[in-house]
C-alpha positions in Angstrom: 0.0 0.0 0.0 1.2 3.5 -0.8 1.4 6.3 1.7 -1.5 8.1 0.0 -3.6 4.9 0.1 -2.8 4.5 3.8 -4.0 8.1 4.4 -7.2 7.4 2.5 -7.9 4.3 4.4 -7.4 6.1 7.7 -9.8 8.8 6.6 -12.5 6.5 5.3 -12.2 4.4 8.5 -13.2 7.4 10.5 -16.4 8.3 8.7 -19.8 6.7 8.1 -21.2 5.4 4.9 -24.0 7.9 5.2 -21.5 10.8 5.4 -19.6 9.5 2.3 -22.9 9.2 0.4 -23.8 12.8 1.3 -20.4 13.9 -0.2 -21.0 11.9 -3.3 -24.5 13.3 -3.7 -23.0 16.8 -3.5 -20.8 15.8 -6.4 -23.7 14.6 -8.5 -23.5 10.8 -7.7 -26.9 9.4 -6.7 -26.2 5.7 -7.4 -23.3 4.9 -5.1 -25.1 2.9 -2.3 -25.7 -0.8 -2.8 -29.3 -2.1 -2.6 -30.2 -5.4 -1.1 -26.9 -5.7 0.8 -26.5 -5.5 4.6 -24.1 -6.7 7.3 -24.0 -10.4 8.0 -22.8 -9.9 11.5 -24.5 -8.1 14.4 -23.5 -5.6 15.6 -22.2 -4.6 12.2 -18.4 -4.1 11.7 -17.3 -1.0 9.8 -14.7 -1.6 7.1 -13.2 0.0 4.1 -10.7 -0.7 1.3 -10.1 -0.7 -2.4 -12.3 -3.0 -4.5 -10.9 -6.2 -6.0 -13.7 -7.6 -8.1 -15.0 -11.0 -9.4 -17.5 -11.1 -12.2 -20.1 -13.8 -12.5 -22.6 -14.9 -15.1 -25.6 -17.3 -14.6 -24.4 -20.9 -14.5 -25.3 -23.6 -17.0 -26.6 -26.8 -15.4 -25.0 -29.2 -17.9 -21.5 -28.0 -17.5 -21.1 -26.1 -14.2 -20.7 -28.5 -11.3 -18.8 -28.8 -8.0 -15.8 -30.0 -10.0 -15.5 -26.5 -11.4 -14.0 -25.4 -8.1 -11.1 -27.8 -8.6 -9.5 -25.6 -11.2 -7.0 -23.3 -9.5 -7.5 -20.8 -12.3 -11.2 -20.6 -11.6 -11.7 -16.8 -11.1 -13.6 -17.1 -7.8 -11.0 -19.3 -6.2 -8.1 -17.5 -7.8 -9.4 -14.2 -6.3 -9.2 -15.8 -2.8 -5.4 -16.1 -3.3 -4.5 -13.0 -5.2 -6.8 -10.2 -3.9 -4.4 -7.6 -2.3 -4.0 -7.4 1.5 -6.3 -4.7 2.8 -8.7 -4.8 -0.2 -12.4 -5.5 -0.2 -13.4 -8.5 -2.3 -16.5 -7.6 -4.3 -18.4 -10.5 -5.9 -21.3 -9.6 -8.1 -24.2 -12.0 -7.7 -26.8 -10.2 -9.8 -28.9 -9.6 -6.7 -29.7 -13.3 -6.5 -30.0 -14.3 -2.9 -30.5 -18.0 -3.9 -26.9 -19.0 -3.7 -23.8 -18.3 -1.6 -20.6 -16.8 -2.8 -18.5 -18.2 0.0 -18.5 -20.1 3.3 -16.4 -20.4 6.4 -13.3 -22.0 4.8 -12.9 -19.3 2.2 -13.7 -16.6 4.7 -11.0 -18.0 7.0 -8.5 -17.9 4.1 -9.4 -14.2 3.3 -9.1 -13.4 7.0 -5.7 -15.0 7.2 -4.6 -13.0 4.1 -5.7 -9.7 5.9 -8.4 -8.6 3.5 -10.6 -5.8 4.8 -13.9 -7.5 4.1 -16.2 -9.0 1.5 -19.2 -7.5 -0.4 -21.7 -9.5 -2.5 -25.3 -9.0 -3.5 -25.7 -12.8 -3.3 -25.7 -15.0 -0.1 -23.2 -16.5 2.3 -23.3 -20.1 3.5 -22.2 -21.5 6.9 -23.3 -18.0 8.1 -22.7 -18.5 11.8 -19.3 -20.0 11.3 -18.4 -17.2 8.9 -19.4 -14.7 11.6 -17.1 -16.5 14.0 -14.2 -16.2 11.6 -14.3 -12.4 12.1 -14.1 -11.3 8.5 -16.6 -8.4 8.0 -19.1 -9.3 5.2 -22.0 -7.5 3.6 -24.3 -9.7 1.6 -28.0 -10.5 0.8 -28.1 -12.8 3.8 -27.6 -16.5 4.5 -28.0 -19.1 1.7 -27.2 -22.8 1.8 -26.7 -23.5 -2.0 -23.1 -23.1 -3.4 -22.5 -20.3 -5.9 -22.1 -22.7 -8.8 -25.7 -23.7 -8.6 -26.7 -20.3 -9.9 -23.5 -18.4 -10.8 -20.2 -19.1 -12.6 -17.2 -16.8 -12.2 -15.8 -15.7 -15.5 -13.3 -12.9 -14.8 -11.7 -10.9 -12.0 -10.4 -7.4 -11.4 -12.8 -6.0 -14.0 -15.8 -3.6 -13.6 -18.8 -5.3 -12.2 -22.4 -4.5 -11.1 -23.1 -5.2 -7.4 -26.1 -4.1 -5.5 -27.4 -2.2 -8.5 -24.3 0.0 -8.9 -21.0 -0.1 -10.8 -17.9 -1.1 -9.0 -14.5 -0.6 -10.7 -11.2 -2.2 -9.5 -9.6 0.3 -7.2 -12.8 2.1 -6.2 -13.0 2.7 -2.4 -15.6 0.7 -0.6 -16.9 2.1 2.7 -19.3 -0.2 4.7 -21.0 0.0 8.0 -24.5 -0.6 9.5 -26.1 1.6 6.8 -24.7 -0.7 4.1 -22.1 -0.2 1.4 -21.1 2.9 -0.5 -18.6 2.9 -3.4 -16.4 5.9 -4.1 -14.9 6.3 -7.6 -11.1 6.2 -7.3 -10.7 9.6 -9.0 -12.9 11.2 -6.3 -11.6 9.4 -3.3 -9.3 12.1 -1.9 -11.7 15.0 -2.1 -14.6 12.9 -0.8 -12.5 11.6 2.1 -11.3 15.0 3.1 -14.8 16.5 2.8 -16.3 13.5 4.8 -13.9 14.0 7.7 -14.7 17.7 7.8 -18.5 17.0 7.6 -18.2 14.6 10.6 -16.3 17.2 12.6 -19.0 19.7 11.9 -21.8 17.3 12.7 -20.2 16.3 16.0 -20.1 20.0 16.9 -23.7 20.5 15.9 -24.8 17.4 17.9 -23.0 18.8 21.0 -25.0 22.0 20.7 -28.3 20.1 20.3 -27.4 18.1 23.4 -26.9 21.4 25.2 -30.5 22.3 24.4 -30.1 24.4 21.3 -32.8 24.4 18.6 -31.9 23.1 15.2 -33.2 26.3 13.6 -30.2 28.1 12.2 -28.0 25.3 13.5 -28.9 22.4 11.1 -28.4 23.7 8.5 -26.3 26.5 9.8 -27.0 30.1 9.2 -24.3 32.7 8.8 -24.1 33.4 12.6 -23.8 29.8 13.5 -21.2 29.3 10.7 -19.1 32.0 12.2 -19.5 30.4 15.7 -18.3 27.1 14.3 -15.3 28.6 12.5 -14.3 30.4 15.7 -14.5 27.0 17.5 -12.4 25.4 14.8 -9.7 28.0 15.2 -9.7 27.5 19.0 -9.1 23.8 18.4 -6.0 24.6 16.2 -7.8 23.7 12.9 -7.2 26.0 10.0 
């Protein structure tokens, strides 16, 4: 990982998916939050990282069997071994909750390889055992059937559709209890910086609400409140 990527990871780790989505919306992106995807574990675990993708197509019953997994070059299995440390493995399941993209053994391997997490709009099998592995996962929910019963992996590290949105290799994935938001790589730095600033601002606003202040003129802020906030920022050594 480069120093700039480490800085981005640290920034995205501090902010919520909702905050990131707000910053993307301000930049014209409305379709950046995955639909039909939620945390497998409870309470949800926040995670972030750059996307490493696996693309699937619907399987063909007469040729796609459990033997497919034996090929070490099969993209879904190859991805388990080559996805970069700290990345988020994104497996597009066409929104089909009727099959699982991985179970506890593959989750354990990804955990051992220090991936940040997994995102799929299909299911996960051995769900309780996967949760116990400790690898954060967002998916459509538990599903007993193996992926090959409905999906065949055909490529990796290419653009995919997952949860109704586009995910390109290297995009930043931010996931928490509100789901998964994907940040285009070319917007990552400005979105991360703005998201950190937004959360600083909202923490200050919340403190004023907890003191008994009305939200009128506070959220959103009017000019007087903006000046008050800027004075507070300066007093904290932020410029």
